[in-house]
N, CA, C and O atoms as a GROMACS GRO file, in nm:
protein
  560
    1MET      N    1  -2.437   9.673   2.160
    1MET     CA    2  -2.344   9.693   2.047
    1MET      C    3  -2.442   9.648   1.895
    1MET      O    4  -2.408   9.676   1.780
    2LEU      N    5  -2.565   9.574   1.934
    2LEU     CA    6  -2.646   9.560   1.874
    2LEU      C    7  -2.756   9.633   1.811
    2LEU      O    8  -2.819   9.619   1.706
    3ASP      N    9  -2.760   9.728   1.925
    3ASP     CA   10  -2.844   9.858   1.873
    3ASP      C   11  -2.765   9.916   1.766
    3ASP      O   12  -2.796   9.934   1.648
    4ASP      N   13  -2.630   9.948   1.844
    4ASP     CA   14  -2.584  10.061   1.754
    4ASP      C   15  -2.496  10.007   1.644
    4ASP      O   16  -2.403  10.084   1.621
    5ASN      N   17  -2.497   9.880   1.555
    5ASN     CA   18  -2.507   9.817   1.460
    5ASN      C   19  -2.589   9.836   1.386
    5ASN      O   20  -2.578   9.823   1.264
    6LYS      N   21  -2.742   9.888   1.478
    6LYS     CA   22  -2.842   9.871   1.371
    6LYS      C   23  -2.880  10.009   1.331
    6LYS      O   24  -2.925  10.048   1.223
    7LYS      N   25  -2.844  10.099   1.481
    7LYS     CA   26  -2.864  10.252   1.417
    7LYS      C   27  -2.768  10.306   1.303
    7LYS      O   28  -2.811  10.393   1.227
    8LEU      N   29  -2.624  10.252   1.288
    8LEU     CA   30  -2.571  10.242   1.167
    8LEU      C   31  -2.606  10.240   1.036
    8LEU      O   32  -2.598  10.323   0.946
    9ILE      N   33  -2.668  10.076   1.048
    9ILE     CA   34  -2.738  10.079   0.885
    9ILE      C   35  -2.867  10.165   0.887
    9ILE      O   36  -2.893  10.208   0.774
   10HIS      N   37  -2.941  10.197   0.967
   10HIS     CA   38  -3.012  10.300   0.952
   10HIS      C   39  -2.984  10.452   0.875
   10HIS      O   40  -3.043  10.512   0.785
   11HIS      N   41  -2.863  10.484   0.959
   11HIS     CA   42  -2.816  10.600   0.918
   11HIS      C   43  -2.727  10.614   0.782
   11HIS      O   44  -2.721  10.714   0.711
   12TYR      N   45  -2.636  10.447   0.755
   12TYR     CA   46  -2.644  10.456   0.638
   12TYR      C   47  -2.753  10.487   0.513
   12TYR      O   48  -2.749  10.588   0.442
   13TYR      N   49  -2.847  10.383   0.500
   13TYR     CA   50  -2.990  10.415   0.425
   13TYR      C   51  -3.038  10.561   0.467
   13TYR      O   52  -3.089  10.628   0.377
   14ASP      N   53  -3.032  10.599   0.553
   14ASP     CA   54  -3.129  10.730   0.597
   14ASP      C   55  -3.063  10.848   0.510
   14ASP      O   56  -3.114  10.916   0.422
   15ASP      N   57  -2.924  10.851   0.566
   15ASP     CA   58  -2.848  11.010   0.510
   15ASP      C   59  -2.780  10.976   0.393
   15ASP      O   60  -2.763  11.065   0.310
   16LEU      N   61  -2.726  10.829   0.365
   16LEU     CA   62  -2.615  10.826   0.205
   16LEU      C   63  -2.720  10.793   0.111
   16LEU      O   64  -2.726  10.873   0.017
   17TRP      N   65  -2.816  10.686   0.108
   17TRP     CA   66  -2.919  10.619   0.038
   17TRP      C   67  -3.020  10.750   0.008
   17TRP      O   68  -3.012  10.803  -0.103
   18ASN      N   69  -3.101  10.794   0.095
   18ASN     CA   70  -3.185  10.866   0.069
   18ASN      C   71  -3.192  11.006   0.084
   18ASN      O   72  -3.292  11.072   0.057
   19ARG      N   73  -3.102  11.044   0.120
   19ARG     CA   74  -3.043  11.191   0.132
   19ARG      C   75  -2.956  11.254   0.061
   19ARG      O   76  -2.946  11.376   0.055
   20TRP      N   77  -2.831  11.102  -0.047
   20TRP     CA   78  -2.753  11.123  -0.117
   20TRP      C   79  -2.641  11.252  -0.027
   20TRP      O   80  -2.582  11.356  -0.055
   21ASP      N   81  -2.663  11.151   0.104
   21ASP     CA   82  -2.511  11.311   0.128
   21ASP      C   83  -2.396  11.208   0.168
   21ASP      O   84  -2.390  11.131   0.264
   22ASP      N   85  -2.277  11.242   0.028
   22ASP     CA   86  -2.131  11.157   0.026
   22ASP      C   87  -2.068  11.172   0.127
   22ASP      O   88  -1.977  11.090   0.116
   23ALA      N   89  -2.052  11.241   0.251
   23ALA     CA   90  -1.988  11.252   0.374
   23ALA      C   91  -2.029  11.132   0.451
   23ALA      O   92  -1.975  11.127   0.562
   24VAL      N   93  -2.119  11.022   0.418
   24VAL     CA   94  -2.143  10.898   0.498
   24VAL      C   95  -2.088  10.850   0.466
   24VAL      O   96  -2.065  10.767   0.554
   25ILE      N   97  -1.993  10.817   0.331
   25ILE     CA   98  -1.918  10.750   0.324
   25ILE      C   99  -1.794  10.698   0.370
   25ILE      O  100  -1.751  10.583   0.386
   26ASP      N  101  -1.730  10.853   0.394
   26ASP     CA  102  -1.622  10.828   0.406
   26ASP      C  103  -1.636  10.807   0.595
   26ASP      O  104  -1.554  10.736   0.652
   27GLU      N  105  -1.744  10.876   0.672
   27GLU     CA  106  -1.741  10.850   0.787
   27GLU      C  107  -1.785  10.748   0.846
   27GLU      O  108  -1.778  10.748   0.969
   28ILE      N  109  -1.857  10.606   0.764
   28ILE     CA  110  -1.871  10.462   0.823
   28ILE      C  111  -1.872  10.357   0.701
   28ILE      O  112  -1.930  10.248   0.705
   29ILE      N  113  -1.790  10.410   0.582
   29ILE     CA  114  -1.784  10.280   0.473
   29ILE      C  115  -1.636  10.269   0.537
   29ILE      O  116  -1.562  10.366   0.555
   30ALA      N  117  -1.603  10.118   0.570
   30ALA     CA  118  -1.436  10.140   0.580
   30ALA      C  119  -1.380  10.145   0.473
   30ALA      O  120  -1.455  10.119   0.379
   31PRO      N  121  -1.231  10.177   0.433
   31PRO     CA  122  -1.185  10.210   0.359
   31PRO      C  123  -1.139  10.080   0.225
   31PRO      O  124  -1.098  10.101   0.110
   32ASP      N  125  -1.166   9.947   0.299
   32ASP     CA  126  -1.138   9.819   0.219
   32ASP      C  127  -1.256   9.757   0.227
   32ASP      O  128  -1.270   9.664   0.306
   33ILE      N  129  -1.368   9.804   0.140
   33ILE     CA  130  -1.495   9.760   0.199
   33ILE      C  131  -1.552   9.645   0.080
   33ILE      O  132  -1.551   9.664  -0.042
   34GLN      N  133  -1.592   9.544   0.137
   34GLN     CA  134  -1.604   9.466  -0.009
   34GLN      C  135  -1.795   9.484  -0.029
   34GLN      O  136  -1.880   9.472   0.059
   35PHE      N  137  -1.809   9.510  -0.153
   35PHE     CA  138  -1.966   9.517  -0.169
   35PHE      C  139  -1.998   9.468  -0.300
   35PHE      O  140  -1.950   9.496  -0.411
   36ARG      N  141  -2.105   9.375  -0.259
   36ARG     CA  142  -2.185   9.350  -0.404
   36ARG      C  143  -2.338   9.383  -0.428
   36ARG      O  144  -2.428   9.330  -0.363
   37GLY      N  145  -2.356   9.474  -0.525
   37GLY     CA  146  -2.460   9.532  -0.496
   37GLY      C  147  -2.583   9.453  -0.596
   37GLY      O  148  -2.548   9.409  -0.706
   38SER      N  149  -2.731   9.438  -0.549
   38SER     CA  150  -2.770   9.375  -0.649
   38SER      C  151  -2.817   9.410  -0.793
   38SER      O  152  -2.901   9.345  -0.855
   39LEU      N  153  -2.735   9.553  -0.855
   39LEU     CA  154  -2.752   9.590  -1.007
   39LEU      C  155  -2.650   9.534  -1.070
   39LEU      O  156  -2.593   9.591  -1.163
   40GLY      N  157  -2.619   9.426  -1.032
   40GLY     CA  158  -2.496   9.346  -1.048
   40GLY      C  159  -2.332   9.367  -1.040
   40GLY      O  160  -2.250   9.285  -1.084
   41VAL      N  161  -2.303   9.477  -0.984
   41VAL     CA  162  -2.204   9.550  -0.914
   41VAL      C  163  -2.123   9.482  -0.803
   41VAL      O  164  -2.177   9.444  -0.699
   42THR      N  165  -1.967   9.468  -0.833
   42THR     CA  166  -1.899   9.402  -0.732
   42THR      C  167  -1.786   9.514  -0.746
   42THR      O  168  -1.714   9.527  -0.846
   43VAL      N  169  -1.779   9.620  -0.591
   43VAL     CA  170  -1.663   9.678  -0.549
   43VAL      C  171  -1.570   9.656  -0.463
   43VAL      O  172  -1.605   9.575  -0.377
   44ALA      N  173  -1.486   9.687  -0.454
   44ALA     CA  174  -1.360   9.661  -0.334
   44ALA      C  175  -1.288   9.773  -0.333
   44ALA      O  176  -1.212   9.789  -0.428
   45GLY      N  177  -1.292   9.868  -0.238
   45GLY     CA  178  -1.253   9.981  -0.159
   45GLY      C  179  -1.385  10.067  -0.193
   45GLY      O  180  -1.486  10.051  -0.261
   46ARG      N  181  -1.324  10.175  -0.103
   46ARG     CA  182  -1.414  10.272  -0.057
   46ARG      C  183  -1.417  10.338  -0.188
   46ARG      O  184  -1.535  10.355  -0.219
   47SER      N  185  -1.338  10.381  -0.276
   47SER     CA  186  -1.376  10.510  -0.396
   47SER      C  187  -1.463  10.454  -0.474
   47SER      O  188  -1.553  10.514  -0.532
   48LYS      N  189  -1.427  10.253  -0.486
   48LYS     CA  190  -1.505  10.208  -0.562
   48LYS      C  191  -1.644  10.207  -0.538
   48LYS      O  192  -1.738  10.185  -0.615
   49PHE      N  193  -1.640  10.236  -0.407
   49PHE     CA  194  -1.823  10.205  -0.364
   49PHE      C  195  -1.894  10.328  -0.390
   49PHE      O  196  -2.014  10.339  -0.414
   50ARG      N  197  -1.802  10.425  -0.383
   50ARG     CA  198  -1.859  10.585  -0.400
   50ARG      C  199  -1.880  10.590  -0.528
   50ARG      O  200  -1.988  10.646  -0.548
   51GLY      N  201  -1.820  10.552  -0.642
   51GLY     CA  202  -1.878  10.527  -0.801
   51GLY      C  203  -1.947  10.475  -0.803
   51GLY      O  204  -2.007  10.486  -0.910
   52TYR      N  205  -2.014  10.364  -0.698
   52TYR     CA  206  -2.133  10.272  -0.759
   52TYR      C  207  -2.268  10.346  -0.686
   52TYR      O  208  -2.379  10.331  -0.736
   53VAL      N  209  -2.250  10.414  -0.583
   53VAL     CA  210  -2.352  10.455  -0.517
   53VAL      C  211  -2.362  10.627  -0.660
   53VAL      O  212  -2.471  10.657  -0.706
   54ALA      N  213  -2.285  10.675  -0.684
   54ALA     CA  214  -2.295  10.757  -0.858
   54ALA      C  215  -2.379  10.696  -0.928
   54ALA      O  216  -2.494  10.737  -0.941
   55GLN      N  217  -2.330  10.582  -0.986
   55GLN     CA  218  -2.440  10.506  -1.092
   55GLN      C  219  -2.543  10.542  -1.056
   55GLN      O  220  -2.605  10.630  -1.115
   56VAL      N  221  -2.594  10.471  -0.930
   56VAL     CA  222  -2.745  10.418  -0.884
   56VAL      C  223  -2.813  10.559  -0.892
   56VAL      O  224  -2.925  10.554  -0.942
   57ARG      N  225  -2.767  10.698  -0.850
   57ARG     CA  226  -2.761  10.814  -0.840
   57ARG      C  227  -2.866  10.886  -0.958
   57ARG      O  228  -2.970  10.951  -0.964
   58ALA      N  229  -2.732  10.808  -1.070
   58ALA     CA  230  -2.767  10.842  -1.221
   58ALA      C  231  -2.890  10.804  -1.276
   58ALA      O  232  -2.967  10.881  -1.333
   59ALA      N  233  -2.912  10.641  -1.250
   59ALA     CA  234  -3.045  10.587  -1.262
   59ALA      C  235  -3.122  10.634  -1.221
   59ALA      O  236  -3.219  10.668  -1.290
   60PHE      N  237  -3.114  10.655  -1.100
   60PHE     CA  238  -3.272  10.684  -0.994
   60PHE      C  239  -3.235  10.852  -0.921
   60PHE      O  240  -3.211  10.854  -0.800
   61PRO      N  241  -3.234  10.940  -0.975
   61PRO     CA  242  -3.180  11.029  -0.880
   61PRO      C  243  -3.282  11.054  -0.750
   61PRO      O  244  -3.228  11.103  -0.651
   62ASP      N  245  -3.368  11.038  -0.744
   62ASP     CA  246  -3.453  10.969  -0.619
   62ASP      C  247  -3.496  10.857  -0.573
   62ASP      O  248  -3.609  10.827  -0.535
   63PHE      N  249  -3.381  10.783  -0.579
   63PHE     CA  250  -3.365  10.640  -0.516
   63PHE      C  251  -3.480  10.599  -0.355
   63PHE      O  252  -3.566  10.686  -0.371
   64HIS      N  253  -3.501  10.560  -0.290
   64HIS     CA  254  -3.530  10.554  -0.178
   64HIS      C  255  -3.549  10.435  -0.130
   64HIS      O  256  -3.631  10.362  -0.187
   65ASN      N  257  -3.470  10.382  -0.002
   65ASN     CA  258  -3.416  10.251   0.050
   65ASN      C  259  -3.555  10.288   0.178
   65ASN      O  260  -3.540  10.399   0.230
   66HIS      N  261  -3.683  10.205   0.229
   66HIS     CA  262  -3.741  10.200   0.286
   66HIS      C  263  -3.709  10.080   0.369
   66HIS      O  264  -3.735   9.967   0.330
   67VAL      N  265  -3.644  10.109   0.499
   67VAL     CA  266  -3.585   9.985   0.592
   67VAL      C  267  -3.725   9.924   0.647
   67VAL      O  268  -3.786   9.999   0.723
   68GLU      N  269  -3.781   9.802   0.621
   68GLU     CA  270  -3.903   9.743   0.684
   68GLU      C  271  -3.845   9.642   0.839
   68GLU      O  272  -3.907   9.633   0.945
   69GLU      N  273  -3.728   9.585   0.809
   69GLU     CA  274  -3.685   9.545   0.909
   69GLU      C  275  -3.554   9.496   0.929
   69GLU      O  276  -3.503   9.415   0.852
   70LEU      N  277  -3.479   9.556   1.063
   70LEU     CA  278  -3.353   9.540   1.022
   70LEU      C  279  -3.320   9.380   1.171
   70LEU      O  280  -3.373   9.398   1.280
   71LEU      N  281  -3.253   9.277   1.153
   71LEU     CA  282  -3.213   9.193   1.257
   71LEU      C  283  -3.059   9.203   1.285
   71LEU      O  284  -2.989   9.204   1.184
   72ALA      N  285  -3.001   9.211   1.396
   72ALA     CA  286  -2.873   9.207   1.430
   72ALA      C  287  -2.781   9.088   1.510
   72ALA      O  288  -2.785   9.065   1.631
   73GLU      N  289  -2.704   9.022   1.415
   73GLU     CA  290  -2.633   8.896   1.576
   73GLU      C  291  -2.485   8.927   1.598
   73GLU      O  292  -2.432   8.981   1.501
   74GLY      N  293  -2.459   8.920   1.633
   74GLY     CA  294  -2.283   8.990   1.648
   74GLY      C  295  -2.242   9.079   1.590
   74GLY      O  296  -2.272   9.190   1.634
   75ASP      N  297  -2.161   9.072   1.473
   75ASP     CA  298  -2.081   9.172   1.401
   75ASP      C  299  -2.188   9.186   1.254
   75ASP      O  300  -2.142   9.261   1.169
   76GLY      N  301  -2.311   9.127   1.223
   76GLY     CA  302  -2.361   9.135   1.129
   76GLY      C  303  -2.510   9.209   1.135
   76GLY      O  304  -2.564   9.243   1.240
   77VAL      N  305  -2.554   9.222   1.032
   77VAL     CA  306  -2.712   9.319   1.059
   77VAL      C  307  -2.736   9.255   0.869
   77VAL      O  308  -2.652   9.247   0.779
   78MET      N  309  -2.912   9.215   0.869
   78MET     CA  310  -2.961   9.196   0.801
   78MET      C  311  -3.010   9.295   0.747
   78MET      O  312  -2.927   9.381   0.778
   79ALA      N  313  -3.099   9.355   0.678
   79ALA     CA  314  -3.178   9.477   0.628
   79ALA      C  315  -3.288   9.393   0.546
   79ALA      O  316  -3.236   9.306   0.477
   80ARG      N  317  -3.440   9.402   0.538
   80ARG     CA  318  -3.545   9.362   0.459
   80ARG      C  319  -3.574   9.538   0.416
   80ARG      O  320  -3.545   9.638   0.481
   81LEU      N  321  -3.625   9.528   0.317
   81LEU     CA  322  -3.576   9.679   0.213
   81LEU      C  323  -3.689   9.692   0.089
   81LEU      O  324  -3.698   9.614  -0.006
   82THR      N  325  -3.767   9.803   0.113
   82THR     CA  326  -3.846   9.838  -0.008
   82THR      C  327  -3.755   9.939  -0.060
   82THR      O  328  -3.704  10.026   0.011
   83TYR      N  329  -3.726   9.923  -0.227
   83TYR     CA  330  -3.666  10.026  -0.263
   83TYR      C  331  -3.763  10.118  -0.377
   83TYR      O  332  -3.842  10.043  -0.435
   84SER      N  333  -3.774  10.267  -0.424
   84SER     CA  334  -3.853  10.299  -0.473
   84SER      C  335  -3.774  10.375  -0.617
   84SER      O  336  -3.674  10.315  -0.657
   85GLY      N  337  -3.797  10.451  -0.664
   85GLY     CA  338  -3.726  10.553  -0.764
   85GLY      C  339  -3.784  10.564  -0.877
   85GLY      O  340  -3.888  10.499  -0.881
   86THR      N  341  -3.753  10.635  -0.998
   86THR     CA  342  -3.798  10.699  -1.093
   86THR      C  343  -3.680  10.669  -1.168
   86THR      O  344  -3.565  10.688  -1.129
   87HIS      N  345  -3.719  10.620  -1.283
   87HIS     CA  346  -3.601  10.597  -1.341
   87HIS      C  347  -3.566  10.647  -1.464
   87HIS      O  348  -3.612  10.607  -1.571
   88LEU      N  349  -3.457  10.767  -1.445
   88LEU     CA  350  -3.405  10.900  -1.518
   88LEU      C  351  -3.258  10.864  -1.558
   88LEU      O  352  -3.207  10.953  -1.626
   89GLY      N  353  -3.173  10.751  -1.531
   89GLY     CA  354  -3.053  10.771  -1.609
   89GLY      C  355  -3.098  10.575  -1.727
   89GLY      O  356  -3.194  10.526  -1.787
   90GLU      N  357  -2.980  10.546  -1.701
   90GLU     CA  358  -2.980  10.419  -1.829
   90GLU      C  359  -2.905  10.293  -1.700
   90GLU      O  360  -2.805  10.289  -1.628
   91LEU      N  361  -3.033  10.199  -1.731
   91LEU     CA  362  -2.979  10.107  -1.643
   91LEU      C  363  -3.000   9.951  -1.727
   91LEU      O  364  -3.066   9.930  -1.828
   92TYR      N  365  -2.947   9.887  -1.674
   92TYR     CA  366  -2.885   9.725  -1.785
   92TYR      C  367  -2.950   9.712  -1.924
   92TYR      O  368  -3.012   9.620  -1.975
   93GLY      N  369  -2.897   9.902  -1.991
   93GLY     CA  370  -2.882   9.920  -2.102
   93GLY      C  371  -3.022   9.979  -2.098
   93GLY      O  372  -3.045  10.099  -2.109
   94ALA      N  373  -3.077   9.922  -2.087
   94ALA     CA  374  -3.235  10.000  -2.089
   94ALA      C  375  -3.211  10.218  -2.071
   94ALA      O  376  -3.151  10.294  -1.995
   95ALA      N  377  -3.287  10.228  -2.174
   95ALA     CA  378  -3.301  10.349  -2.162
   95ALA      C  379  -3.396  10.464  -2.023
   95ALA      O  380  -3.479  10.430  -1.939
   96PRO      N  381  -3.345  10.581  -2.049
   96PRO     CA  382  -3.436  10.601  -1.912
   96PRO      C  383  -3.579  10.591  -1.943
   96PRO      O  384  -3.610  10.652  -2.046
   97THR      N  385  -3.663  10.538  -1.890
   97THR     CA  386  -3.778  10.547  -1.922
   97THR      C  387  -3.915  10.693  -1.836
   97THR      O  388  -4.012  10.739  -1.896
   98GLY      N  389  -3.886  10.719  -1.736
   98GLY     CA  390  -3.943  10.793  -1.653
   98GLY      C  391  -4.030  10.761  -1.579
   98GLY      O  392  -4.115  10.833  -1.526
   99LYS      N  393  -4.009  10.631  -1.569
   99LYS     CA  394  -4.119  10.501  -1.470
   99LYS      C  395  -4.088  10.491  -1.360
   99LYS      O  396  -3.976  10.444  -1.342
  100ARG      N  397  -4.167  10.527  -1.240
  100ARG     CA  398  -4.179  10.465  -1.134
  100ARG      C  399  -4.136  10.338  -1.047
  100ARG      O  400  -4.239  10.307  -0.987
  101VAL      N  401  -4.072  10.283  -1.024
  101VAL     CA  402  -4.043  10.123  -1.004
  101VAL      C  403  -4.026  10.161  -0.844
  101VAL      O  404  -3.985  10.259  -0.781
  102GLU      N  405  -4.091   9.997  -0.803
  102GLU     CA  406  -4.058   9.987  -0.632
  102GLU      C  407  -4.010   9.831  -0.682
  102GLU      O  408  -4.036   9.785  -0.793
  103TYR      N  409  -3.952   9.777  -0.602
  103TYR     CA  410  -3.927   9.667  -0.550
  103TYR      C  411  -3.851   9.574  -0.461
  103TYR      O  412  -3.736   9.595  -0.499
  104GLY      N  413  -3.845   9.498  -0.381
  104GLY     CA  414  -3.794   9.416  -0.266
  104GLY      C  415  -3.639   9.350  -0.228
  104GLY      O  416  -3.574   9.274  -0.300
  105GLY      N  417  -3.614   9.382  -0.141
  105GLY     CA  418  -3.484   9.312  -0.154
  105GLY      C  419  -3.447   9.293   0.004
  105GLY      O  420  -3.516   9.332   0.098
  106ILE      N  421  -3.320   9.223   0.012
  106ILE     CA  422  -3.273   9.216   0.159
  106ILE      C  423  -3.089   9.266   0.125
  106ILE      O  424  -3.040   9.284   0.013
  107ALA      N  425  -3.024   9.278   0.245
  107ALA     CA  426  -2.923   9.328   0.243
  107ALA      C  427  -2.807   9.240   0.410
  107ALA      O  428  -2.836   9.227   0.529
  108LEU      N  429  -2.713   9.212   0.349
  108LEU     CA  430  -2.634   9.199   0.488
  108LEU      C  431  -2.548   9.249   0.501
  108LEU      O  432  -2.490   9.282   0.398
  109PHE      N  433  -2.495   9.282   0.616
  109PHE     CA  434  -2.390   9.359   0.614
  109PHE      C  435  -2.285   9.339   0.741
  109PHE      O  436  -2.328   9.266   0.830
  110LYS      N  437  -2.188   9.379   0.755
  110LYS     CA  438  -2.047   9.333   0.844
  110LYS      C  439  -1.999   9.480   0.875
  110LYS      O  440  -1.952   9.570   0.805
  111ILE      N  441  -2.029   9.468   1.001
  111ILE     CA  442  -1.939   9.611   1.080
  111ILE      C  443  -1.868   9.571   1.172
  111ILE      O  444  -1.898   9.490   1.260
  112SER      N  445  -1.732   9.648   1.147
  112SER     CA  446  -1.619   9.631   1.272
  112SER      C  447  -1.588   9.781   1.275
  112SER      O  448  -1.580   9.858   1.179
  113ASP      N  449  -1.566   9.817   1.450
  113ASP     CA  450  -1.476   9.937   1.486
  113ASP      C  451  -1.627  10.055   1.423
  113ASP      O  452  -1.614  10.170   1.382
  114GLY      N  453  -1.731   9.995   1.434
  114GLY     CA  454  -1.817  10.137   1.352
  114GLY      C  455  -1.854  10.204   1.223
  114GLY      O  456  -1.906  10.312   1.195
  115ARG      N  457  -1.804  10.091   1.146
  115ARG     CA  458  -1.772  10.071   1.015
  115ARG      C  459  -1.816   9.975   0.868
  115ARG      O  460  -1.748   9.873   0.873
  116ILE      N  461  -1.856   9.974   0.812
  116ILE     CA  462  -1.932   9.870   0.687
  116ILE      C  463  -1.778   9.839   0.660
  116ILE      O  464  -1.678   9.912   0.658
  117THR      N  465  -1.794   9.723   0.645
  117THR     CA  466  -1.657   9.663   0.608
  117THR      C  467  -1.715   9.523   0.476
  117THR      O  468  -1.641   9.452   0.408
  118SER      N  469  -1.854   9.524   0.479
  118SER     CA  470  -1.909   9.417   0.376
  118SER      C  471  -2.007   9.447   0.359
  118SER      O  472  -2.075   9.483   0.456
  119GLY      N  473  -2.061   9.446   0.227
  119GLY     CA  474  -2.225   9.454   0.224
  119GLY      C  475  -2.208   9.372   0.066
  119GLY      O  476  -2.122   9.374  -0.022
  120LEU      N  477  -2.351   9.296   0.086
  120LEU     CA  478  -2.429   9.170   0.014
  120LEU      C  479  -2.572   9.242  -0.026
  120LEU      O  480  -2.649   9.270   0.066
  121VAL      N  481  -2.599   9.266  -0.132
  121VAL     CA  482  -2.721   9.258  -0.131
  121VAL      C  483  -2.793   9.188  -0.226
  121VAL      O  484  -2.754   9.154  -0.338
  122TYR      N  485  -2.896   9.169  -0.175
  122TYR     CA  486  -2.999   9.080  -0.278
  122TYR      C  487  -3.142   9.154  -0.358
  122TYR      O  488  -3.245   9.153  -0.290
  123GLY      N  489  -3.149   9.196  -0.453
  123GLY     CA  490  -3.294   9.290  -0.464
  123GLY      C  491  -3.360   9.174  -0.592
  123GLY      O  492  -3.298   9.082  -0.646
  124ASP      N  493  -3.484   9.210  -0.613
  124ASP     CA  494  -3.584   9.161  -0.706
  124ASP      C  495  -3.546   9.246  -0.801
  124ASP      O  496  -3.603   9.355  -0.810
  125THR      N  497  -3.469   9.220  -0.864
  125THR     CA  498  -3.387   9.265  -1.019
  125THR      C  499  -3.480   9.244  -1.097
  125THR      O  500  -3.546   9.342  -1.134
  126ILE      N  501  -3.521   9.083  -1.155
  126ILE     CA  502  -3.562   9.064  -1.254
  126ILE      C  503  -3.706   9.179  -1.266
  126ILE      O  504  -3.750   9.243  -1.361
  127GLY      N  505  -3.747   9.167  -1.127
  127GLY     CA  506  -3.885   9.267  -1.103
  127GLY      C  507  -3.890   9.360  -1.181
  127GLY      O  508  -3.953   9.376  -1.285
  128LEU      N  509  -3.759   9.473  -1.077
  128LEU     CA  510  -3.721   9.608  -1.148
  128LEU      C  511  -3.702   9.596  -1.336
  128LEU      O  512  -3.737   9.694  -1.401
  129MET      N  513  -3.665   9.512  -1.385
  129MET     CA  514  -3.625   9.511  -1.527
  129MET      C  515  -3.708   9.514  -1.566
  129MET      O  516  -3.714   9.572  -1.674
  130ARG      N  517  -3.814   9.466  -1.517
  130ARG     CA  518  -3.949   9.442  -1.617
  130ARG      C  519  -4.025   9.556  -1.613
  130ARG      O  520  -4.103   9.581  -1.705
  131GLN      N  521  -4.007   9.663  -1.470
  131GLN     CA  522  -4.079   9.737  -1.450
  131GLN      C  523  -4.000   9.841  -1.588
  131GLN      O  524  -4.073   9.864  -1.684
  132VAL      N  525  -3.855   9.899  -1.589
  132VAL     CA  526  -3.832   9.944  -1.644
  132VAL      C  527  -3.778   9.890  -1.771
  132VAL      O  528  -3.656   9.893  -1.783
  133GLY      N  529  -3.878   9.822  -1.902
  133GLY     CA  530  -3.836   9.790  -1.968
  133GLY      C  531  -3.747   9.703  -2.077
  133GLY      O  532  -3.763   9.690  -2.198
  134ALA      N  533  -3.618   9.632  -1.959
  134ALA     CA  534  -3.549   9.623  -2.033
  134ALA      C  535  -3.514   9.436  -2.061
  134ALA      O  536  -3.593   9.375  -1.989
  135PRO      N  537  -3.440   9.353  -2.128
  135PRO     CA  538  -3.471   9.261  -2.163
  135PRO      C  539  -3.441   9.174  -2.031
  135PRO      O  540  -3.361   9.215  -1.948
  136THR      N  541  -3.513   9.047  -2.016
  136THR     CA  542  -3.520   8.925  -1.870
  136THR      C  543  -3.477   8.843  -1.947
  136THR      O  544  -3.469   8.840  -2.070
  137PRO      N  545  -3.441   8.757  -1.844
  137PRO     CA  546  -3.399   8.618  -1.882
  137PRO      C  547  -3.571   8.528  -1.892
  137PRO      O  548  -3.668   8.551  -1.820
  138GLU      N  549  -3.561   8.439  -1.988
  138GLU     CA  550  -3.632   8.312  -2.079
  138GLU      C  551  -3.647   8.231  -1.946
  138GLU      O  552  -3.557   8.220  -1.862
  139ILE      N  553  -3.765   8.179  -1.938
  139ILE     CA  554  -3.748   8.034  -1.840
  139ILE      C  555  -3.875   7.936  -1.894
  139ILE      O  556  -3.994   7.932  -1.864
  140SER      N  557  -3.805   7.869  -1.976
  140SER     CA  558  -3.833   7.729  -2.022
  140SER      C  559  -3.905   7.632  -1.968
  140SER      O  560  -3.914   7.523  -2.025
   0.00000   0.00000   0.00000
């Protein structure tokens, strides 16, 4: 079961995010998914998740997720990732820059009956914002 869950997460990243195969959403995303992305978006439900994917695609049409490591326990999977892409659409209020970006992150998933029921993503969004020239919080 743990290997099946890890394979599911590889499929999620390889085919949905790296190949933009939207059919994967209906295949492995639970209809009532609860998802929070590191880009500040919280969505409930498959249709809202589909919209989130479209927003990321608009900002980074060549967005790529490199899975560095997967850990599985029970119904959970943790992925350590490197994200990369070219900033070609608006992000955090920053106009497209054409800059290539790269940042790290982790994602935590819950899986039930072969579908992702929840996802929580933490990425280095401050690093991302700096790379695209968006305002970042000041620490004093």
